[in-house]
C-alpha positions as CSV (number, residue, x, y, z in Angstrom):
1,M,169.4,-13.4,29.9
2,T,166.1,-14.6,28.5
3,S,164.9,-13.0,25.3
4,P,161.3,-11.9,24.9
5,A,160.8,-14.7,22.4
6,D,162.2,-17.4,24.7
7,P,159.9,-19.7,26.8
8,P,159.9,-18.9,30.5
9,N,162.0,-20.9,32.9
10,G,160.6,-24.3,33.5
11,A,158.6,-24.3,30.3
12,G,160.4,-27.0,28.4
13,A,159.3,-29.4,25.8
14,S,156.6,-30.9,28.0
15,G,156.5,-28.4,30.9
16,P,153.4,-26.4,31.5
17,G,153.1,-22.7,32.1
18,L,153.4,-21.0,28.6
19,K,151.5,-17.8,28.1
20,L,150.2,-18.0,24.6
21,L,148.2,-15.7,22.3
22,A,146.3,-16.4,19.2
23,V,144.4,-14.5,16.4
24,T,141.8,-16.3,14.4
25,A,140.1,-15.0,11.2
26,C,138.4,-16.4,8.1
27,P,137.4,-14.6,4.9
28,T,133.7,-14.3,5.9
29,G,134.5,-13.8,9.6
30,I,131.8,-16.3,10.6
31,A,132.0,-19.9,11.9
32,H,135.6,-20.8,11.4
33,T,136.9,-17.7,13.2
34,Y,135.2,-18.7,16.4
35,M,135.6,-22.5,16.1
36,A,139.3,-22.0,15.7
37,A,139.4,-19.7,18.8
38,E,137.4,-22.3,20.9
39,K,139.6,-25.2,19.8
40,L,142.8,-23.4,20.5
41,A,141.7,-22.3,23.9
42,Q,140.5,-25.8,24.8
43,A,143.8,-27.3,23.6
44,A,145.8,-24.8,25.6
45,E,143.9,-25.5,28.7
46,S,144.2,-29.3,28.4
47,L,148.0,-28.9,27.9
48,G,148.3,-26.7,31.0
49,H,148.9,-23.4,29.2
50,S,147.1,-20.1,29.3
51,M,145.8,-18.6,26.1
52,K,144.0,-15.5,25.0
53,V,142.4,-15.5,21.6
54,E,141.6,-12.4,19.5
55,T,138.8,-13.1,17.0
56,Q,138.6,-11.0,13.9
57,G,135.1,-11.8,12.9
58,S,132.5,-10.2,10.6
59,I,131.6,-7.6,13.3
60,G,135.2,-6.6,14.0
61,A,138.0,-7.6,16.4
62,E,136.9,-8.9,19.8
63,N,138.9,-9.9,22.9
64,V,141.7,-7.7,21.4
65,L,145.2,-8.5,22.5
66,S,146.7,-5.6,24.5
67,D,150.3,-4.4,24.4
68,N,150.7,-6.0,27.8
69,D,149.4,-9.3,26.6
70,V,151.9,-9.3,23.7
71,S,154.9,-8.3,25.9
72,Q,154.3,-11.2,28.3
73,A,153.5,-13.8,25.6
74,D,155.8,-16.7,24.9
75,G,154.3,-17.3,21.4
76,I,151.6,-16.2,19.1
77,I,149.5,-18.4,16.8
78,I,147.8,-16.7,13.8
79,A,145.2,-19.1,12.4
80,A,143.7,-17.0,9.6
81,D,142.7,-17.2,6.0
82,K,142.9,-13.5,5.5
83,D,145.5,-10.8,6.1
84,V,146.3,-10.1,9.8
85,D,148.5,-7.2,10.9
86,R,151.6,-8.7,12.5
87,S,153.5,-5.5,13.2
88,R,152.6,-5.6,16.9
89,F,154.2,-9.0,17.3
90,I,157.8,-8.0,16.4
91,G,160.3,-9.9,18.6
92,K,157.9,-12.7,19.4
93,R,157.6,-16.2,18.1
94,V,154.8,-16.2,15.5
95,L,153.3,-19.2,13.8
96,V,151.0,-18.4,10.8
97,V,148.7,-21.1,9.6
98,G,145.3,-21.4,8.0
99,V,142.2,-21.2,10.1
100,A,141.4,-24.9,9.4
101,D,144.6,-25.8,11.2
102,G,143.3,-24.0,14.2
103,I,140.2,-26.1,14.2
104,H,141.7,-29.5,13.4
105,R,145.3,-29.4,14.8
106,P,145.3,-27.0,17.8
107,E,147.6,-29.3,20.0
108,R,150.1,-29.5,17.1
109,L,150.1,-25.8,16.7
110,I,150.8,-25.2,20.4
111,E,153.8,-27.6,20.1
112,Q,155.0,-25.9,16.9
113,V,154.8,-22.4,18.3
114,R,157.6,-23.2,20.8
115,N,160.0,-23.4,17.9
116,A,158.4,-20.9,15.6
117,P,160.7,-18.2,14.1
118,V,160.9,-14.9,15.8
119,Y,159.1,-12.3,13.8
120,Q,161.4,-9.4,12.9
121,G,158.9,-7.1,11.2
122,D,159.6,-7.8,7.5
123,G,157.3,-10.8,7.1
124,H,160.0,-13.3,6.3
125,E,159.9,-15.4,9.5
126,A,156.1,-15.5,9.7
127,Q,155.8,-16.5,6.1
128,R,158.2,-19.3,6.6
129,G,156.1,-20.4,9.6
130,A,153.0,-20.5,7.4
131,A,154.8,-22.5,4.8
132,S,156.1,-25.0,7.4
133,A,152.6,-25.5,8.8
134,A,151.2,-25.9,5.4
135,S,153.7,-28.6,4.6
136,G,152.6,-30.4,7.7
137,G,149.3,-31.1,6.2
138,G,147.3,-28.0,6.9
139,K,144.7,-27.1,4.3
140,G,144.2,-23.3,4.7
141,R,143.1,-21.2,1.8
142,S,145.7,-20.7,-0.8
143,V,147.6,-17.4,-1.0
144,T,146.1,-16.7,-4.4
145,Y,142.6,-17.1,-3.1
146,K,143.1,-15.0,0.0
147,A,144.9,-12.2,-2.0
148,L,142.1,-12.1,-4.6
149,M,139.4,-12.0,-2.0
150,N,141.2,-9.3,-0.1
151,G,141.4,-7.1,-3.2
152,V,137.7,-7.7,-4.1
153,S,136.5,-6.9,-0.6
154,Y,138.3,-3.5,-0.7
155,M,137.2,-2.8,-4.3
156,I,133.5,-3.3,-3.7
157,P,132.8,0.0,-1.9
158,F,134.5,2.0,-4.7
159,V,132.4,0.2,-7.3
160,V,129.2,0.8,-5.4
161,V,129.8,4.4,-4.5
162,G,131.2,5.4,-7.9
163,G,128.6,3.5,-9.9
164,L,125.6,4.7,-8.0
165,L,126.7,8.4,-8.0
166,I,127.3,8.2,-11.8
167,A,123.9,6.5,-12.3
168,V,122.0,9.1,-10.2
169,S,123.7,12.0,-11.9
170,L,122.9,10.6,-15.3
171,A,119.3,10.0,-14.4
172,L,118.6,13.4,-12.9
173,G,121.0,15.7,-14.8
174,G,121.7,14.0,-18.1
175,D,120.6,15.1,-21.6
176,T,120.4,12.8,-24.6
177,T,122.7,14.1,-27.4
178,S,124.5,12.6,-30.4
179,K,127.5,12.2,-28.1
180,G,125.6,10.2,-25.6
181,I,124.0,11.1,-22.3
182,V,125.7,14.4,-21.4
183,I,125.5,16.4,-18.2
184,P,125.9,20.2,-18.7
185,D,129.3,21.4,-17.3
186,D,127.7,24.1,-15.1
187,S,125.2,21.7,-13.5
188,F,125.2,20.5,-9.9
189,W,124.8,16.9,-11.3
190,K,128.1,17.3,-13.2
191,T,129.8,17.7,-9.8
192,V,128.1,14.6,-8.5
193,N,129.1,12.8,-11.7
194,D,132.7,13.9,-11.3
195,I,132.8,12.6,-7.7
196,G,131.4,9.2,-8.8
197,S,134.0,9.1,-11.6
198,I,136.8,9.5,-9.0
199,G,135.4,6.6,-7.1
200,F,135.2,4.5,-10.3
201,Q,138.8,5.4,-11.2
202,L,140.0,4.3,-7.8
203,M,138.3,0.9,-7.9
204,I,141.0,-0.7,-10.2
205,P,144.0,0.6,-8.1
206,A,142.2,-0.6,-5.0
207,L,141.8,-4.1,-6.4
208,S,145.4,-4.3,-7.4
209,G,146.8,-2.6,-4.3
210,Y,145.0,-4.8,-1.8
211,I,145.8,-8.0,-3.7
212,A,149.5,-7.0,-3.4
213,Y,149.0,-6.0,0.3
214,A,147.6,-9.5,1.1
215,I,150.6,-11.1,-0.4
216,A,153.5,-9.0,0.9
217,D,152.0,-6.6,3.5
218,R,152.3,-2.8,3.6
219,P,155.4,-2.4,1.4
220,A,153.4,-3.9,-1.5
221,L,150.5,-1.5,-1.2
222,V,152.0,1.4,-3.1
223,P,153.4,-0.6,-6.1
224,G,150.1,-2.5,-6.3
225,M,148.0,0.7,-6.4
226,V,150.2,2.5,-8.8
227,G,150.4,-0.6,-11.0
228,G,146.6,-0.8,-11.0
229,W,146.3,2.9,-12.0
230,I,148.7,2.3,-14.9
231,A,146.6,-0.8,-16.0
232,A,143.5,1.3,-15.9
233,H,144.9,4.2,-18.0
234,G,145.7,3.0,-21.5
235,E,147.0,6.4,-22.6
236,L,150.2,5.6,-20.6
237,Y,151.0,2.8,-23.1
238,D,149.3,4.2,-26.3
239,S,146.1,2.2,-26.0
240,E,142.7,3.7,-26.3
241,A,141.4,1.3,-23.6
242,G,143.1,0.3,-20.3
243,A,143.6,-3.2,-19.2
244,G,140.7,-3.1,-16.9
245,F,140.2,-5.3,-13.8
246,I,142.0,-8.2,-15.5
247,G,145.1,-6.0,-15.8
248,A,144.6,-4.9,-12.1
249,I,144.7,-8.5,-11.0
250,V,147.9,-9.1,-13.0
251,T,149.6,-6.0,-11.5
252,G,148.4,-6.9,-8.0
253,F,150.0,-10.3,-8.1
254,L,153.1,-9.0,-9.8
255,A,153.5,-6.3,-7.2
256,G,153.0,-8.7,-4.3
257,Y,155.5,-11.3,-5.4
258,L,158.0,-8.7,-6.6
259,V,158.0,-7.2,-3.1
260,L,158.4,-10.6,-1.5
261,W,161.4,-11.3,-3.7
262,I,162.9,-7.9,-2.8
263,K,162.4,-8.7,0.9
264,R,164.6,-11.8,0.5
265,V,167.6,-9.7,-0.6
266,K,170.2,-9.4,2.1
267,V,171.0,-5.8,3.0
268,P,173.3,-4.2,5.6
269,K,171.7,-3.6,9.0
270,F,171.7,0.2,8.6
271,V,169.5,-0.1,5.5
272,Q,167.0,-2.5,7.0
273,P,164.9,0.2,8.8
274,I,164.2,2.1,5.6
275,M,163.6,-1.0,3.4
276,P,159.8,-1.2,4.0
277,I,159.0,2.5,3.8
278,I,161.5,3.8,1.1
279,V,163.6,1.2,-0.7
280,I,161.0,-1.5,-1.4
281,P,158.1,0.8,-2.5
282,I,160.3,2.9,-4.8
283,V,162.1,-0.1,-6.4
284,A,159.0,-2.2,-6.8
285,T,156.8,0.7,-8.0
286,S,159.3,1.8,-10.6
287,A,160.1,-1.7,-11.8
288,L,156.4,-2.7,-12.1
289,G,155.3,0.5,-13.7
290,L,158.1,0.4,-16.3
291,F,157.5,-3.3,-17.0
292,F,153.8,-2.8,-17.6
293,I,154.2,0.3,-19.8
294,Y,157.0,-0.9,-22.0
295,V,156.5,-4.7,-21.9
296,L,152.8,-5.5,-21.3
297,G,151.4,-2.2,-22.7
298,E,152.5,-2.9,-26.2
299,P,150.6,-6.2,-26.6
300,I,147.5,-4.7,-25.1
301,S,147.6,-1.8,-27.6
302,W,148.2,-4.3,-30.4
303,V,145.2,-6.4,-29.4
304,F,143.0,-3.3,-29.3
305,E,144.0,-2.2,-32.8
306,R,143.6,-5.7,-34.3
307,L,140.2,-6.2,-32.7
308,T,139.0,-2.9,-34.1
309,D,140.2,-3.9,-37.6
310,W,138.6,-7.3,-37.3
311,L,135.3,-5.9,-36.3
312,G,135.4,-3.5,-39.3
313,G,135.6,-6.4,-41.6
314,L,132.4,-8.0,-40.0
315,T,130.0,-5.1,-40.8
316,G,128.9,-6.8,-44.0
317,T,128.1,-10.1,-42.2
318,S,124.7,-11.1,-40.7
319,A,123.4,-8.9,-38.0
320,A,122.9,-11.8,-35.7
321,L,126.6,-12.9,-36.0
322,L,127.8,-9.4,-35.4
323,G,125.5,-9.0,-32.5
324,I,126.8,-12.2,-30.9
325,I,130.4,-11.1,-31.3
326,L,129.8,-7.6,-29.9
327,G,127.9,-9.1,-27.0
328,L,130.7,-11.5,-26.2
329,M,133.2,-8.8,-26.3
330,I,131.2,-6.3,-24.2
331,A,130.6,-8.8,-21.5
332,F,134.1,-10.3,-21.4
333,D,136.1,-7.8,-19.4
334,M,133.6,-5.2,-18.4
335,G,135.5,-2.0,-19.2
336,G,138.8,-3.6,-20.3
337,P,140.4,-3.5,-23.8
338,V,138.0,-6.1,-25.3
339,N,134.9,-4.3,-24.0
340,K,136.2,-0.9,-25.0
341,T,137.0,-2.1,-28.5
342,A,133.4,-3.3,-29.1
343,F,132.0,-0.1,-27.5
344,L,134.1,2.3,-29.4
345,F,133.5,0.4,-32.6
346,G,129.7,0.8,-32.1
347,A,130.0,4.4,-31.0
348,G,132.0,5.3,-34.1
349,L,129.2,4.0,-36.3
350,V,126.3,5.7,-34.5
351,S,125.6,8.2,-37.2
352,K,126.1,5.7,-40.1
353,N,124.9,2.4,-38.7
354,P,123.0,2.8,-35.4
355,E,122.1,-0.9,-35.4
356,V,125.7,-1.8,-34.4
357,M,125.4,0.5,-31.3
358,G,122.0,-1.1,-30.7
359,A,123.5,-4.5,-30.3
360,C,126.2,-3.0,-27.9
361,A,123.6,-1.1,-25.9
362,A,121.5,-4.3,-25.3
363,A,124.6,-6.3,-24.2
364,I,126.1,-3.5,-21.9
365,P,123.7,-3.9,-19.0
366,V,123.5,-7.7,-19.1
367,P,126.5,-8.6,-16.8
368,P,125.5,-6.4,-13.8
369,L,121.8,-7.1,-14.2
370,G,122.4,-10.8,-14.6
371,Q,124.7,-11.0,-11.5
372,G,122.3,-8.9,-9.5
373,L,119.4,-11.2,-10.5
374,A,121.5,-14.2,-9.5
375,T,121.9,-12.8,-6.0
376,L,118.1,-12.5,-5.7
377,L,117.3,-15.9,-7.1
378,R,119.9,-17.9,-5.0
379,R,120.7,-15.8,-2.0
380,R,122.6,-18.5,-0.2
381,M,125.1,-18.9,-2.9
382,F,126.4,-15.4,-2.1
383,D,127.7,-13.8,1.1
384,D,126.1,-10.8,2.7
385,Q,128.5,-8.3,1.0
386,E,127.8,-9.8,-2.4
387,R,124.0,-9.6,-1.9
388,E,124.3,-5.9,-1.1
389,T,126.6,-5.5,-4.2
390,G,124.0,-7.4,-6.3
391,L,121.4,-4.8,-5.5
392,A,123.8,-2.0,-6.5
393,A,124.6,-3.9,-9.6
394,L,121.0,-4.0,-10.6
395,F,120.8,-0.2,-10.3
396,M,124.1,0.3,-12.2
397,G,122.9,-2.1,-15.0
398,F,119.8,0.0,-15.6
399,F,122.1,2.9,-16.3
400,G,124.4,1.0,-18.6
401,I,127.4,0.7,-16.2
402,T,128.8,-2.7,-17.0
403,E,131.5,-2.4,-14.3
404,G,128.9,-3.2,-11.7
405,A,129.6,-6.9,-12.4
406,I,133.3,-6.6,-11.9
407,P,133.3,-7.6,-8.2
408,F,131.6,-10.9,-9.1
409,A,133.9,-11.6,-12.0
410,A,137.0,-10.8,-10.0
411,A,135.8,-13.2,-7.2
412,R,135.1,-16.2,-9.4
413,P,136.1,-15.4,-13.0
414,A,135.8,-19.0,-14.3
415,R,132.1,-19.0,-13.5
416,V,131.0,-15.4,-13.9
417,I,132.8,-14.4,-17.1
418,P,131.4,-17.3,-19.2
419,A,127.9,-16.6,-17.9
420,N,128.2,-12.9,-18.6
421,M,129.5,-13.6,-22.2
422,L,126.7,-16.0,-22.9
423,G,124.0,-13.6,-21.8
424,G,125.7,-10.7,-23.6
425,A,125.8,-12.8,-26.8
426,V,122.1,-13.6,-26.6
427,A,121.2,-10.0,-26.0
428,G,123.4,-8.8,-28.8
429,A,122.0,-11.4,-31.2
430,I,118.4,-10.6,-30.5
431,A,119.0,-6.8,-30.9
432,G,120.9,-7.5,-34.1
433,V,118.2,-9.7,-35.6
434,A,115.5,-7.2,-34.6
435,S,117.5,-4.2,-36.0
436,V,117.4,-2.3,-32.7
437,E,119.0,1.1,-33.1
438,D,120.8,3.2,-30.6
439,N,121.4,6.8,-31.6
440,V,123.7,7.7,-28.7
441,P,127.0,6.1,-27.6
442,H,125.6,4.7,-24.4
443,G,123.8,1.5,-23.3
444,G,121.4,0.1,-20.8
445,P,117.6,0.6,-20.3
446,I,118.2,4.3,-19.5
447,V,118.8,5.1,-23.2
448,A,115.5,3.6,-24.1
449,V,113.7,5.5,-21.3
450,L,115.3,8.7,-22.6
451,G,114.1,8.0,-26.1
452,A,117.4,7.3,-27.8
453,V,116.5,3.8,-29.0
454,G,114.6,2.6,-32.0
455,G,112.7,-0.6,-31.6
456,V,112.2,-0.3,-27.8
457,P,110.1,-3.4,-27.3
458,M,112.7,-5.7,-28.8
459,F,115.5,-3.8,-27.1
460,F,113.9,-4.7,-23.7
461,V,113.3,-8.3,-24.9
462,A,117.0,-8.6,-25.7
463,V,118.0,-7.2,-22.3
464,V,115.6,-9.3,-20.3
465,V,116.5,-12.5,-22.0
466,G,120.2,-11.9,-21.8
467,T,119.9,-11.0,-18.1
468,A,118.0,-14.2,-17.4
469,V,120.5,-16.3,-19.3
470,T,123.4,-14.8,-17.4
471,A,121.7,-15.2,-14.0
472,L,120.7,-18.8,-14.6
473,V,124.1,-19.9,-16.1
474,T,125.9,-18.2,-13.2
475,I,123.7,-20.2,-10.7
476,A,124.2,-23.4,-12.6
477,L,128.0,-23.0,-12.8
478,M,128.2,-22.2,-9.1
479,A,126.1,-25.1,-8.2
480,V,128.2,-27.5,-10.3
481,G,131.5,-26.1,-9.1
482,G,130.6,-25.3,-5.5
483,G,131.4,-21.6,-6.1
484,G,129.2,-20.1,-3.5
485,R,131.1,-17.9,-1.1
486,G,128.5,-17.7,1.7
487,A,129.1,-19.4,5.0
488,D,127.8,-22.7,3.8
489,A,130.1,-22.8,0.8
490,D,133.0,-21.7,2.9
491,A,132.4,-24.6,5.2
492,R,132.0,-27.1,2.3
493,A,135.4,-26.0,1.0
494,D,137.1,-26.7,4.3
495,A,135.3,-30.0,4.8
496,G,136.3,-31.2,1.3
497,A,139.9,-30.2,1.9
498,E,140.2,-31.9,5.3
499,G,137.9,-35.0,4.8
500,G,136.4,-37.1,7.5
501,A,133.9,-36.3,10.2
502,E,136.2,-33.8,11.9
503,A,136.4,-31.7,8.8
504,A,132.6,-31.9,8.3
505,R,132.2,-30.6,11.8
506,A,133.9,-27.4,10.7
507,A,130.8,-26.4,8.8
508,E,128.2,-24.0,10.1
509,A,124.5,-24.5,10.4
510,V,123.6,-21.2,12.0
511,S,125.9,-18.5,10.7
512,L,126.2,-14.8,11.6
513,V,127.0,-12.1,9.0
514,P,127.0,-8.4,9.1
515,S,123.9,-6.5,7.9
516,P,124.2,-3.5,5.5
517,A,124.0,-1.2,8.5
518,G,126.7,-3.0,10.3
519,A,124.4,-4.8,12.8
520,P,124.7,-8.5,13.0
521,V,121.9,-10.6,11.5
522,L,121.2,-14.3,11.3
523,A,122.1,-15.8,8.0
524,G,122.0,-19.3,6.6
525,V,118.4,-19.7,7.5
526,G,115.2,-19.2,5.7
527,S,114.1,-20.4,2.3
528,G,116.4,-18.7,-0.1
529,G,118.3,-20.8,-2.6
530,G,121.9,-21.8,-2.8
531,T,124.2,-24.6,-3.2
532,G,123.4,-26.1,0.2
533,A,124.7,-26.1,3.7
534,A,127.4,-28.5,4.5
535,S,127.0,-30.8,7.4
536,G,129.1,-29.8,10.4
537,A,129.2,-29.2,14.1
538,V,127.8,-26.1,15.5
539,A,130.2,-23.2,15.5
540,A,130.4,-20.5,18.0
541,A,129.0,-17.2,16.9
542,S,130.4,-13.7,17.6
543,D,129.6,-11.6,20.6
544,A,131.5,-10.1,23.5
545,T,130.6,-12.8,25.9
546,A,131.8,-15.5,23.5
547,S,135.0,-13.7,23.0
548,E,135.7,-13.5,26.7
549,A,135.1,-17.2,27.0
550,V,138.1,-18.0,24.9
551,S,140.5,-16.4,27.2
552,V,141.7,-19.2,29.4
553,S,143.4,-18.7,32.7
554,A,146.3,-20.9,33.7
555,A,144.7,-21.3,37.1
556,E,141.7,-23.1,35.7
557,P,141.5,-27.0,36.0
558,R,144.0,-28.7,33.8
559,G,143.9,-32.4,34.4
560,G,140.6,-33.3,32.9
561,G,140.2,-30.6,30.3
562,K,137.0,-28.6,29.7
563,A,134.7,-31.6,29.9
564,A,135.9,-32.5,33.4
565,A,135.6,-28.9,34.6
566,E,132.0,-28.8,33.3
567,A,131.2,-32.1,35.0
568,D,132.5,-30.8,38.3
569,A,130.4,-27.7,37.9
570,A,127.3,-29.5,36.9
571,P,125.6,-29.7,40.3
572,E,126.2,-26.1,41.0
573,A,124.9,-25.2,37.5
574,A,121.8,-27.3,38.1
575,D,121.1,-25.5,41.3
576,A,121.4,-22.2,39.5
577,A,119.1,-23.3,36.6
578,P,115.5,-22.0,36.4
579,E,112.7,-24.0,37.9
580,A,110.2,-25.8,35.6
581,G,108.1,-23.3,33.8
582,G,111.0,-20.8,33.7
583,Q,112.6,-19.4,30.6
584,V,116.0,-20.3,29.3
585,L,118.0,-18.9,26.4
586,S,116.6,-15.4,27.2
587,G,113.1,-16.6,26.9
588,Y,113.4,-18.0,23.4
589,L,113.0,-21.6,24.8
590,T,110.4,-22.3,27.5
591,E,108.5,-25.2,28.9
592,Q,106.0,-24.9,26.1
593,T,108.7,-25.5,23.5
594,V,110.4,-28.5,25.1
595,K,109.2,-32.0,24.2
596,E,110.6,-35.0,26.0
597,R,110.1,-37.4,23.2
598,L,109.6,-36.9,19.5
599,A,106.9,-39.2,18.0
600,A,108.2,-38.8,14.4
601,D,110.5,-41.4,12.9
602,G,111.5,-39.4,9.8
603,K,113.0,-35.9,9.1
604,D,110.0,-34.3,7.4
605,A,107.6,-35.6,10.1
606,A,110.0,-34.4,12.8
607,I,110.1,-30.9,11.3
608,R,106.4,-30.7,11.2
609,E,106.2,-31.9,14.8
610,M,108.7,-29.2,15.8
611,V,106.7,-26.5,14.1
612,E,103.6,-27.6,16.0
613,L,105.7,-27.4,19.2
614,L,106.7,-23.8,18.4
615,A,103.1,-22.9,17.4
616,A,102.0,-23.6,21.0
617,T,103.7,-20.3,22.0
618,G,101.4,-18.2,19.8
619,K,104.4,-16.8,18.0
620,V,103.8,-18.7,14.8
621,A,101.4,-16.8,12.5
622,D,101.5,-19.3,9.7
623,T,102.5,-22.9,10.4
624,A,102.3,-24.0,6.8
625,E,104.7,-21.3,5.7
626,L,107.1,-22.1,8.6
627,V,107.1,-25.7,7.5
628,R,107.7,-24.7,3.9
629,A,110.6,-22.4,4.9
630,A,112.2,-25.1,7.0
631,F,111.8,-27.7,4.2
632,A,113.3,-25.2,1.7
633,R,116.3,-24.7,4.0
634,E,116.7,-28.4,4.4
635,A,116.7,-28.8,0.6
636,Q,119.8,-26.7,0.4
637,G,121.7,-29.1,2.6
638,T,121.0,-31.1,5.7
639,T,121.0,-29.4,9.1
640,G,122.0,-32.7,10.7
641,L,125.3,-31.7,12.2
642,G,126.6,-35.1,13.4
643,E,127.2,-35.9,17.0
644,E,123.5,-36.9,17.2
645,I,122.5,-33.2,16.8
646,A,120.1,-31.5,14.3
647,I,119.2,-27.8,14.2
648,P,116.5,-27.2,11.5
649,H,116.0,-23.5,11.2
650,A,114.1,-20.9,9.2
651,K,114.1,-17.1,8.8
652,T,110.6,-16.2,7.8
653,D,107.8,-13.8,8.7
654,A,105.7,-16.8,9.5
655,V,106.9,-16.2,13.0
656,T,106.3,-12.9,14.9
657,A,109.2,-13.2,17.3
658,P,112.3,-15.4,17.7
659,V,111.4,-18.8,19.2
660,V,113.5,-21.9,19.9
661,G,112.2,-25.5,20.4
662,F,113.9,-28.6,21.7
663,A,112.9,-32.3,21.5
664,R,114.6,-35.6,22.0
665,S,114.4,-38.8,20.0
666,P,115.6,-41.8,21.9
667,E,115.8,-43.9,18.7
668,G,117.1,-41.1,16.6
669,V,115.9,-39.6,13.4
670,E,117.8,-40.1,10.1
671,W,118.9,-36.5,9.2
672,G,121.6,-37.1,6.7
673,A,124.5,-36.1,9.0
674,S,128.0,-36.7,7.5
675,D,129.1,-38.9,10.4
676,G,126.1,-41.2,9.9
677,T,124.6,-40.6,13.3
678,K,120.9,-40.2,13.8
679,A,119.6,-37.0,15.4
680,R,118.6,-37.6,19.0
681,L,118.8,-33.9,20.1
682,V,116.8,-31.6,17.9
683,F,116.7,-27.9,18.3
684,M,114.5,-25.8,16.0
685,I,115.1,-22.1,15.5
686,A,112.7,-19.7,13.8
687,V,113.2,-16.0,13.5
688,P,111.3,-13.3,11.6
689,E,113.0,-11.6,8.6
690,A,113.7,-8.4,10.6
691,A,115.1,-10.2,13.6
692,A,118.7,-9.0,14.3
693,G,119.9,-8.3,17.8
694,D,123.0,-8.8,19.7
695,E,121.2,-10.6,22.5
696,H,119.6,-13.1,20.1
697,L,123.0,-13.8,18.6
698,R,124.6,-14.2,22.0
699,I,122.1,-16.9,22.9
700,L,122.8,-18.7,19.6
701,A,126.5,-18.5,20.3
702,L,126.2,-19.9,23.8
703,L,124.0,-22.7,22.5
704,S,126.4,-23.6,19.8
705,R,129.4,-23.5,22.2
706,K,127.7,-25.7,24.8
707,L,126.7,-28.4,22.3
708,M,130.3,-29.0,21.6
709,S,130.7,-30.7,25.0
710,A,130.0,-34.4,24.8
711,E,129.3,-34.4,28.6
712,F,126.6,-31.7,28.2
713,R,124.9,-33.7,25.4
714,E,124.9,-36.8,27.6
715,R,123.3,-35.1,30.5
716,L,120.7,-33.5,28.1
717,L,119.8,-37.0,26.8
718,G,119.7,-38.4,30.3
719,A,117.5,-35.7,31.8
720,A,114.5,-37.5,33.4
721,D,111.7,-35.1,32.4
722,V,111.0,-31.6,31.0
723,E,111.9,-30.0,34.3
724,A,115.3,-31.7,34.3
725,I,115.8,-30.8,30.6
726,L,115.2,-27.1,31.4
727,R,117.7,-27.3,34.3
728,V,120.4,-28.6,31.9
729,L,119.6,-26.1,29.2
730,G,119.6,-23.4,31.9
731,E,123.3,-23.9,32.3
732,I,123.7,-22.2,29.0
733,E,123.0,-18.9,30.7
């Protein structure tokens, strides 16, 4: 009898006919998700197998695998750099690898999945599959990176909701008193503040819980969250301050790896069904909680007490030195024991020495304001979610909520924490030298607005200078270390790990990310700053049509692969293409925006020539601004993608509607592509700032996908005239 996990009869080591499934996902859900899907589907087709690929992109899961798909599957490949629910694959052969393996080693994965371990539902076999694939040379994201990013992504909504509700309630319902900004107990705004406080209290458990979840799946969620709650509540281990987000990161990883260790314990079969829902959560939660309270809690409490005593001995030193030390401490852990030590020290001296609290008050808003400012100055260094969080951080910083910077510090602590500390030290020093006073135990510009600060001008000078220092140092450290998490940075990381032209082709020139409202928008274009786009091949974007395209039928042509199938279909496609003067790519590219031969012999001149080509449509309101925006985008990293392709692009209100141009250069234009090829096929894309529509993204996805075919590129180069070019491009539809 054949088990559900066994290959079908006749599907031997080299026999065709396997029914395979795949799930692809990357942390940002942009280029690599769809490139891996396309590569896996192409590899399966060329090897004579059928494959359906579910993509878990930034706009949600598409081409979702049904129960019927899973029941008939001979194997499942999960190529992902973030957590993917595997519970639906119990009893099937499951191979878990990084998304980069899906892009660069699809054929190998298809061979490996034949002998992959059968997933039993506890995560052991799939984890071993991941380890085995990694040892084979794959360069997916590390478990530590994926777990940390998973925790940060789930924590951000709690930070934003909690912080903004607290800030609004303080602004509209707070009164300045000797005890700080107090909201009357019987006030409506006290209720709003309490709701925000709940959100803020939950952010640390969420960070810890979802770090643990990413490591060891659902059984680790409860111990991770409970551990995070314990870390955030110092009263459980006799500390006036909790361990903050640093403690939550510690408990998250401890919980995750503790659960993994417990999973490896052999237990009788009758106990196995209750292991993930009863035994593991209870044992792990109890062990972690007791360990943190009785082992880690004591050192945290000791550090808090010693720091307080040390600060007490500094009150007779220079105001500048004390301000620097307080600023460093305030900005270090943003609500943790070091921060709370400095804050409580200053709050305790409000009535006797308000200058101490003045230095604290100036440093308190610097981390969130600085990180928020950094997201505005260099937008491309940050992904869409971080840019939204940056705006919220600016608002929280105004109201003295230092925790608004925690998502940034948790995501890249080695770059953000030093920048925060430097800015906090500068702000504290300026406030100390200027003898700024704060008469309430609270910080941020709000206390000055409400009249609780003495020396208001210098207080704002301290805050502004400290904020600028933090923002600029953050940008500098990210630029030096390649710390951007946007799509371009994500691509650079994979390209650096893999090396060679194939890895470079994993980068994305035109990337799709979710907008705040959930609607997809075009990112990676325009004139914002950043660490630069990596060179790479064009990646498929996310849309329903693109998702359907990666489901390959076993009945499709096998012998020559996708290129052969496209070649066979070329005459029919040409017949179906629009006549000259028609519109292709949903009207974004017309006869007006096609040029048979570029006159330019350099990149800058080519961009100017392409802008003039787009201007002929009447959709370019300011050609000089469009040129500037395209140059600014190019300064962040070349849009020469290799394979003789370049796609300069800009997102700017210099255009009134989306427009696409195409031109050929027989000699090629040096565009700085990583594979050394000159650009002979040049597409230029320009969209207004507000442009965000599924149809537009669909066209970009189809264009990206089509350009991956060498045969298509050859026919585009060989087209005799503009009419023939339009016929070839018309195949994209």
